[in-house]
TORKOL-4160 file (C-alpha; in steps of 0.2 Angstrom, whole numbers, padded with zeros to 4 digits, m for minus):
294
<pt num="1" X="0020" Y="m0055" Z="m0034"/>
<pt num="2" X="0016" Y="m0038" Z="m0026"/>
<pt num="3" X="0009" Y="m0022" Z="m0033"/>
<pt num="4" X="0005" Y="m0004" Z="m0028"/>
<pt num="5" X="m0002" Y="0010" Z="m0038"/>
<pt num="6" X="m0010" Y="0026" Z="m0033"/>
<pt num="7" X="m0021" Y="0041" Z="m0035"/>
<pt num="8" X="m0014" Y="0058" Z="m0036"/>
<pt num="9" X="m0015" Y="0071" Z="m0021"/>
<pt num="10" X="m0004" Y="0075" Z="m0007"/>
<pt num="11" X="m0002" Y="0060" Z="0004"/>
<pt num="12" X="m0007" Y="0069" Z="0020"/>
<pt num="13" X="m0025" Y="0067" Z="0015"/>
<pt num="14" X="m0023" Y="0049" Z="0011"/>
<pt num="15" X="m0014" Y="0046" Z="0028"/>
<pt num="16" X="m0029" Y="0054" Z="0037"/>
<pt num="17" X="m0041" Y="0042" Z="0029"/>
<pt num="18" X="m0044" Y="0024" Z="0028"/>
<pt num="19" X="m0034" Y="0015" Z="0015"/>
<pt num="20" X="m0049" Y="0011" Z="0005"/>
<pt num="21" X="m0053" Y="0026" Z="m0006"/>
<pt num="22" X="m0035" Y="0032" Z="m0006"/>
<pt num="23" X="m0033" Y="0025" Z="m0024"/>
<pt num="24" X="m0018" Y="0016" Z="m0018"/>
<pt num="25" X="m0017" Y="m0003" Z="m0023"/>
<pt num="26" X="m0007" Y="m0016" Z="m0015"/>
<pt num="27" X="m0008" Y="m0033" Z="m0021"/>
<pt num="28" X="0001" Y="m0049" Z="m0018"/>
<pt num="29" X="m0005" Y="m0066" Z="m0024"/>
<pt num="30" X="0004" Y="m0083" Z="m0027"/>
<pt num="31" X="0020" Y="m0078" Z="m0018"/>
<pt num="32" X="0027" Y="m0092" Z="m0008"/>
<pt num="33" X="0029" Y="m0088" Z="0011"/>
<pt num="34" X="0018" Y="m0073" Z="0010"/>
<pt num="35" X="m0001" Y="m0071" Z="0013"/>
<pt num="36" X="m0012" Y="m0066" Z="m0002"/>
<pt num="37" X="m0016" Y="m0047" Z="0000"/>
<pt num="38" X="m0027" Y="m0036" Z="m0011"/>
<pt num="39" X="m0034" Y="m0019" Z="m0010"/>
<pt num="40" X="m0043" Y="m0021" Z="m0027"/>
<pt num="41" X="m0052" Y="m0038" Z="m0025"/>
<pt num="42" X="m0062" Y="m0043" Z="m0010"/>
<pt num="43" X="m0056" Y="m0059" Z="m0003"/>
<pt num="44" X="m0044" Y="m0062" Z="m0018"/>
<pt num="45" X="m0038" Y="m0081" Z="m0019"/>
<pt num="46" X="m0027" Y="m0089" Z="m0032"/>
<pt num="47" X="m0036" Y="m0097" Z="m0046"/>
<pt num="48" X="m0052" Y="m0087" Z="m0050"/>
<pt num="49" X="m0051" Y="m0076" Z="m0065"/>
<pt num="50" X="m0048" Y="m0060" Z="m0055"/>
<pt num="51" X="m0032" Y="m0067" Z="m0048"/>
<pt num="52" X="m0027" Y="m0074" Z="m0065"/>
<pt num="53" X="m0030" Y="m0058" Z="m0074"/>
<pt num="54" X="m0019" Y="m0049" Z="m0060"/>
<pt num="55" X="m0005" Y="m0061" Z="m0062"/>
<pt num="56" X="m0005" Y="m0059" Z="m0081"/>
<pt num="57" X="m0001" Y="m0041" Z="m0078"/>
<pt num="58" X="0011" Y="m0043" Z="m0063"/>
<pt num="59" X="0022" Y="m0056" Z="m0073"/>
<pt num="60" X="0022" Y="m0047" Z="m0090"/>
<pt num="61" X="0040" Y="m0046" Z="m0094"/>
<pt num="62" X="0038" Y="m0033" Z="m0108"/>
<pt num="63" X="0034" Y="m0015" Z="m0106"/>
<pt num="64" X="0024" Y="m0013" Z="m0123"/>
<pt num="65" X="0009" Y="m0024" Z="m0118"/>
<pt num="66" X="0008" Y="m0015" Z="m0101"/>
<pt num="67" X="0008" Y="0002" Z="m0109"/>
<pt num="68" X="m0006" Y="m0004" Z="m0121"/>
<pt num="69" X="m0016" Y="m0010" Z="m0107"/>
<pt num="70" X="m0014" Y="0008" Z="m0099"/>
<pt num="71" X="m0021" Y="0016" Z="m0115"/>
<pt num="72" X="m0035" Y="0004" Z="m0116"/>
<pt num="73" X="m0040" Y="0007" Z="m0099"/>
<pt num="74" X="m0041" Y="0026" Z="m0102"/>
<pt num="75" X="m0050" Y="0022" Z="m0118"/>
<pt num="76" X="m0063" Y="0012" Z="m0108"/>
<pt num="77" X="m0058" Y="m0005" Z="m0118"/>
<pt num="78" X="m0050" Y="m0012" Z="m0102"/>
<pt num="79" X="m0054" Y="m0012" Z="m0084"/>
<pt num="80" X="m0049" Y="0004" Z="m0075"/>
<pt num="81" X="m0040" Y="m0006" Z="m0062"/>
<pt num="82" X="m0029" Y="m0014" Z="m0076"/>
<pt num="83" X="m0021" Y="0004" Z="m0078"/>
<pt num="84" X="m0015" Y="0004" Z="m0060"/>
<pt num="85" X="m0009" Y="m0014" Z="m0061"/>
<pt num="86" X="0000" Y="m0011" Z="m0077"/>
<pt num="87" X="0009" Y="0005" Z="m0072"/>
<pt num="88" X="0015" Y="m0004" Z="m0056"/>
<pt num="89" X="0023" Y="m0017" Z="m0067"/>
<pt num="90" X="0030" Y="m0005" Z="m0079"/>
<pt num="91" X="0038" Y="0004" Z="m0064"/>
<pt num="92" X="0046" Y="m0012" Z="m0058"/>
<pt num="93" X="0053" Y="m0015" Z="m0076"/>
<pt num="94" X="0062" Y="0002" Z="m0076"/>
<pt num="95" X="0062" Y="0004" Z="m0095"/>
<pt num="96" X="0070" Y="0021" Z="m0100"/>
<pt num="97" X="0059" Y="0024" Z="m0115"/>
<pt num="98" X="0042" Y="0020" Z="m0106"/>
<pt num="99" X="0048" Y="0030" Z="m0091"/>
<pt num="100" X="0049" Y="0045" Z="m0104"/>
<pt num="101" X="0031" Y="0040" Z="m0110"/>
<pt num="102" X="0025" Y="0039" Z="m0093"/>
<pt num="103" X="0032" Y="0057" Z="m0089"/>
<pt num="104" X="0023" Y="0064" Z="m0105"/>
<pt num="105" X="0007" Y="0056" Z="m0100"/>
<pt num="106" X="0008" Y="0063" Z="m0083"/>
<pt num="107" X="0011" Y="0081" Z="m0090"/>
<pt num="108" X="m0005" Y="0079" Z="m0102"/>
<pt num="109" X="m0015" Y="0073" Z="m0087"/>
<pt num="110" X="m0010" Y="0088" Z="m0077"/>
<pt num="111" X="m0014" Y="0099" Z="m0092"/>
<pt num="112" X="m0031" Y="0092" Z="m0093"/>
<pt num="113" X="m0028" Y="0084" Z="m0110"/>
<pt num="114" X="m0033" Y="0066" Z="m0105"/>
<pt num="115" X="m0050" Y="0059" Z="m0103"/>
<pt num="116" X="m0055" Y="0044" Z="m0093"/>
<pt num="117" X="m0070" Y="0032" Z="m0093"/>
<pt num="118" X="m0086" Y="0039" Z="m0085"/>
<pt num="119" X="m0084" Y="0039" Z="m0066"/>
<pt num="120" X="m0065" Y="0038" Z="m0067"/>
<pt num="121" X="m0052" Y="0052" Z="m0065"/>
<pt num="122" X="m0036" Y="0052" Z="m0075"/>
<pt num="123" X="m0028" Y="0061" Z="m0061"/>
<pt num="124" X="m0029" Y="0044" Z="m0051"/>
<pt num="125" X="m0014" Y="0039" Z="m0062"/>
<pt num="126" X="m0003" Y="0053" Z="m0058"/>
<pt num="127" X="0005" Y="0044" Z="m0043"/>
<pt num="128" X="0009" Y="0027" Z="m0052"/>
<pt num="129" X="0015" Y="0037" Z="m0066"/>
<pt num="130" X="0027" Y="0046" Z="m0054"/>
<pt num="131" X="0032" Y="0029" Z="m0047"/>
<pt num="132" X="0038" Y="0024" Z="m0064"/>
<pt num="133" X="0049" Y="0039" Z="m0064"/>
<pt num="134" X="0055" Y="0035" Z="m0047"/>
<pt num="135" X="0060" Y="0018" Z="m0051"/>
<pt num="136" X="0070" Y="0024" Z="m0065"/>
<pt num="137" X="0078" Y="0036" Z="m0053"/>
<pt num="138" X="0083" Y="0021" Z="m0042"/>
<pt num="139" X="0091" Y="0013" Z="m0057"/>
<pt num="140" X="0102" Y="0028" Z="m0061"/>
<pt num="141" X="0105" Y="0036" Z="m0043"/>
<pt num="142" X="0104" Y="0021" Z="m0032"/>
<pt num="143" X="0093" Y="0017" Z="m0017"/>
<pt num="144" X="0102" Y="0028" Z="m0004"/>
<pt num="145" X="0099" Y="0044" Z="m0014"/>
<pt num="146" X="0081" Y="0041" Z="m0018"/>
<pt num="147" X="0078" Y="0037" Z="0001"/>
<pt num="148" X="0086" Y="0053" Z="0006"/>
<pt num="149" X="0076" Y="0063" Z="m0005"/>
<pt num="150" X="0059" Y="0054" Z="0000"/>
<pt num="151" X="0063" Y="0055" Z="0018"/>
<pt num="152" X="0065" Y="0074" Z="0017"/>
<pt num="153" X="0048" Y="0076" Z="0010"/>
<pt num="154" X="0039" Y="0067" Z="0025"/>
<pt num="155" X="0039" Y="0081" Z="0038"/>
<pt num="156" X="0029" Y="0093" Z="0027"/>
<pt num="157" X="0019" Y="0079" Z="0019"/>
<pt num="158" X="0024" Y="0084" Z="0002"/>
<pt num="159" X="0023" Y="0068" Z="m0007"/>
<pt num="160" X="0010" Y="0056" Z="m0014"/>
<pt num="161" X="0006" Y="0037" Z="m0013"/>
<pt num="162" X="0018" Y="0034" Z="m0028"/>
<pt num="163" X="0032" Y="0040" Z="m0017"/>
<pt num="164" X="0026" Y="0030" Z="m0003"/>
<pt num="165" X="0025" Y="0014" Z="m0013"/>
<pt num="166" X="0044" Y="0016" Z="m0019"/>
<pt num="167" X="0049" Y="0020" Z="m0002"/>
<pt num="168" X="0041" Y="0004" Z="0004"/>
<pt num="169" X="0052" Y="m0005" Z="m0009"/>
<pt num="170" X="0069" Y="0003" Z="m0005"/>
<pt num="171" X="0083" Y="m0006" Z="0003"/>
<pt num="172" X="0097" Y="0005" Z="0010"/>
<pt num="173" X="0090" Y="0005" Z="0027"/>
<pt num="174" X="0073" Y="0012" Z="0022"/>
<pt num="175" X="0063" Y="0002" Z="0035"/>
<pt num="176" X="0075" Y="0007" Z="0049"/>
<pt num="177" X="0072" Y="0025" Z="0044"/>
<pt num="178" X="0053" Y="0023" Z="0044"/>
<pt num="179" X="0053" Y="0015" Z="0061"/>
<pt num="180" X="0065" Y="0029" Z="0068"/>
<pt num="181" X="0054" Y="0042" Z="0060"/>
<pt num="182" X="0039" Y="0035" Z="0069"/>
<pt num="183" X="0047" Y="0033" Z="0086"/>
<pt num="184" X="0054" Y="0051" Z="0085"/>
<pt num="185" X="0038" Y="0060" Z="0078"/>
<pt num="186" X="0032" Y="0074" Z="0089"/>
<pt num="187" X="0014" Y="0075" Z="0085"/>
<pt num="188" X="0000" Y="0062" Z="0083"/>
<pt num="189" X="m0001" Y="0068" Z="0064"/>
<pt num="190" X="0017" Y="0064" Z="0061"/>
<pt num="191" X="0015" Y="0048" Z="0070"/>
<pt num="192" X="0000" Y="0042" Z="0059"/>
<pt num="193" X="0010" Y="0048" Z="0044"/>
<pt num="194" X="0025" Y="0037" Z="0048"/>
<pt num="195" X="0014" Y="0023" Z="0053"/>
<pt num="196" X="0005" Y="0023" Z="0037"/>
<pt num="197" X="0021" Y="0024" Z="0027"/>
<pt num="198" X="0026" Y="0008" Z="0036"/>
<pt num="199" X="0010" Y="m0001" Z="0028"/>
<pt num="200" X="0020" Y="0000" Z="0012"/>
<pt num="201" X="0035" Y="m0010" Z="0018"/>
<pt num="202" X="0036" Y="m0029" Z="0019"/>
<pt num="203" X="0051" Y="m0028" Z="0030"/>
<pt num="204" X="0050" Y="m0041" Z="0044"/>
<pt num="205" X="0060" Y="m0031" Z="0056"/>
<pt num="206" X="0045" Y="m0020" Z="0059"/>
<pt num="207" X="0034" Y="m0035" Z="0066"/>
<pt num="208" X="0038" Y="m0032" Z="0085"/>
<pt num="209" X="0035" Y="m0014" Z="0084"/>
<pt num="210" X="0019" Y="m0015" Z="0074"/>
<pt num="211" X="0012" Y="m0028" Z="0086"/>
<pt num="212" X="0015" Y="m0016" Z="0101"/>
<pt num="213" X="0007" Y="m0002" Z="0092"/>
<pt num="214" X="m0008" Y="m0012" Z="0087"/>
<pt num="215" X="m0010" Y="m0018" Z="0106"/>
<pt num="216" X="m0008" Y="m0001" Z="0113"/>
<pt num="217" X="m0007" Y="0013" Z="0100"/>
<pt num="218" X="m0010" Y="0027" Z="0114"/>
<pt num="219" X="0006" Y="0022" Z="0122"/>
<pt num="220" X="0015" Y="0027" Z="0106"/>
<pt num="221" X="0006" Y="0043" Z="0104"/>
<pt num="222" X="m0005" Y="0036" Z="0090"/>
<pt num="223" X="m0024" Y="0040" Z="0091"/>
<pt num="224" X="m0033" Y="0024" Z="0095"/>
<pt num="225" X="m0043" Y="0024" Z="0079"/>
<pt num="226" X="m0027" Y="0023" Z="0068"/>
<pt num="227" X="m0022" Y="0006" Z="0076"/>
<pt num="228" X="m0028" Y="m0002" Z="0061"/>
<pt num="229" X="m0014" Y="0005" Z="0051"/>
<pt num="230" X="m0003" Y="m0007" Z="0062"/>
<pt num="231" X="m0014" Y="m0021" Z="0058"/>
<pt num="232" X="m0013" Y="m0017" Z="0039"/>
<pt num="233" X="0005" Y="m0016" Z="0040"/>
<pt num="234" X="0007" Y="m0033" Z="0048"/>
<pt num="235" X="m0005" Y="m0041" Z="0034"/>
<pt num="236" X="0005" Y="m0033" Z="0021"/>
<pt num="237" X="0021" Y="m0041" Z="0028"/>
<pt num="238" X="0011" Y="m0057" Z="0027"/>
<pt num="239" X="0023" Y="m0070" Z="0034"/>
<pt num="240" X="0018" Y="m0083" Z="0047"/>
<pt num="241" X="0027" Y="m0073" Z="0060"/>
<pt num="242" X="0018" Y="m0057" Z="0056"/>
<pt num="243" X="0001" Y="m0065" Z="0055"/>
<pt num="244" X="0004" Y="m0073" Z="0072"/>
<pt num="245" X="0010" Y="m0057" Z="0079"/>
<pt num="246" X="m0007" Y="m0049" Z="0073"/>
<pt num="247" X="m0017" Y="m0062" Z="0081"/>
<pt num="248" X="m0008" Y="m0061" Z="0098"/>
<pt num="249" X="m0008" Y="m0042" Z="0098"/>
<pt num="250" X="m0027" Y="m0043" Z="0095"/>
<pt num="251" X="m0030" Y="m0053" Z="0110"/>
<pt num="252" X="m0018" Y="m0042" Z="0120"/>
<pt num="253" X="m0029" Y="m0027" Z="0114"/>
<pt num="254" X="m0045" Y="m0036" Z="0119"/>
<pt num="255" X="m0038" Y="m0039" Z="0137"/>
<pt num="256" X="m0032" Y="m0022" Z="0138"/>
<pt num="257" X="m0049" Y="m0015" Z="0132"/>
<pt num="258" X="m0039" Y="m0004" Z="0120"/>
<pt num="259" X="m0053" Y="m0003" Z="0107"/>
<pt num="260" X="m0068" Y="m0004" Z="0119"/>
<pt num="261" X="m0074" Y="0013" Z="0116"/>
<pt num="262" X="m0091" Y="0011" Z="0106"/>
<pt num="263" X="m0087" Y="0026" Z="0096"/>
<pt num="264" X="m0073" Y="0016" Z="0088"/>
<pt num="265" X="m0086" Y="0004" Z="0081"/>
<pt num="266" X="m0094" Y="0005" Z="0064"/>
<pt num="267" X="m0109" Y="m0003" Z="0056"/>
<pt num="268" X="m0115" Y="m0011" Z="0072"/>
<pt num="269" X="m0099" Y="m0020" Z="0075"/>
<pt num="270" X="m0085" Y="m0015" Z="0087"/>
<pt num="271" X="m0067" Y="m0010" Z="0081"/>
<pt num="272" X="m0060" Y="m0027" Z="0083"/>
<pt num="273" X="m0074" Y="m0036" Z="0074"/>
<pt num="274" X="m0072" Y="m0024" Z="0059"/>
<pt num="275" X="m0053" Y="m0026" Z="0059"/>
<pt num="276" X="m0054" Y="m0045" Z="0059"/>
<pt num="277" X="m0066" Y="m0044" Z="0044"/>
<pt num="278" X="m0054" Y="m0033" Z="0035"/>
<pt num="279" X="m0042" Y="m0048" Z="0036"/>
<pt num="280" X="m0054" Y="m0058" Z="0025"/>
<pt num="281" X="m0057" Y="m0044" Z="0013"/>
<pt num="282" X="m0038" Y="m0041" Z="0011"/>
<pt num="283" X="m0032" Y="m0059" Z="0011"/>
<pt num="284" X="m0047" Y="m0070" Z="0008"/>
<pt num="285" X="m0045" Y="m0080" Z="0024"/>
<pt num="286" X="m0046" Y="m0078" Z="0043"/>
<pt num="287" X="m0030" Y="m0076" Z="0052"/>
<pt num="288" X="m0032" Y="m0093" Z="0060"/>
<pt num="289" X="m0034" Y="m0101" Z="0043"/>
<pt num="290" X="m0018" Y="m0094" Z="0037"/>
<pt num="291" X="m0008" Y="m0099" Z="0052"/>
<pt num="292" X="m0016" Y="m0117" Z="0051"/>
<pt num="293" X="m0010" Y="m0119" Z="0033"/>
<pt num="294" X="0007" Y="m0111" Z="0034"/>
């Protein structure tokens, strides 16, 4: 089961920063053939209470309980992250009445009429609420029309992480368009933008390109520090072939000295060590463990 929900601002800022803190949530747990992945829970594994709680929301077939959970999170009687999970599932259900409710709530948040628990910002829910509207749009207009609209927003960066999540779910050649946009981008900023959009897509057709980008980002015009976006994209795909490709690309990068610059390190560890530890944080296991078990 996969999930994504997001905070509110223009995606340009989210693309320039690490995925942590971008208020975007991608979760997949207990899905056969794909590695567990979570940006909400450190080292999530099927079985413990956090996974069970997430699965309860991600498998809910009725919109009403999901909407109640959003309201409860806003009222501080449910965990704040539940609002993101519930809205993502609500988007997947494409219920017209609750799409209208989501639009009304978004307008109230924008008008400053909604409060959130201490330390939380109701504007964090604007992007997932937008995703609810976009999923309804898919149901009424079709993927091709929605894809055309979303791609038109990318050059100016006039979109948010709710748009990015929907873009990652689209059929109609969406992943082909993202890869083409990345390869044709004329500046490092645009390259990073398209590469980050690919981290929302689980299309296996991107595996060869992403592996090459991770091993040698500079050969694609991507600033080296953003090579981790290719790593994250391969983790989100989560198949045996994508995980194997990441492991091989990491060894290739080590051989090439791609990330040898000490300025790329953090917390006393070099780039590759930090990127390797991110695998455990995201998926709960080392790459070698995933490959041994699959």
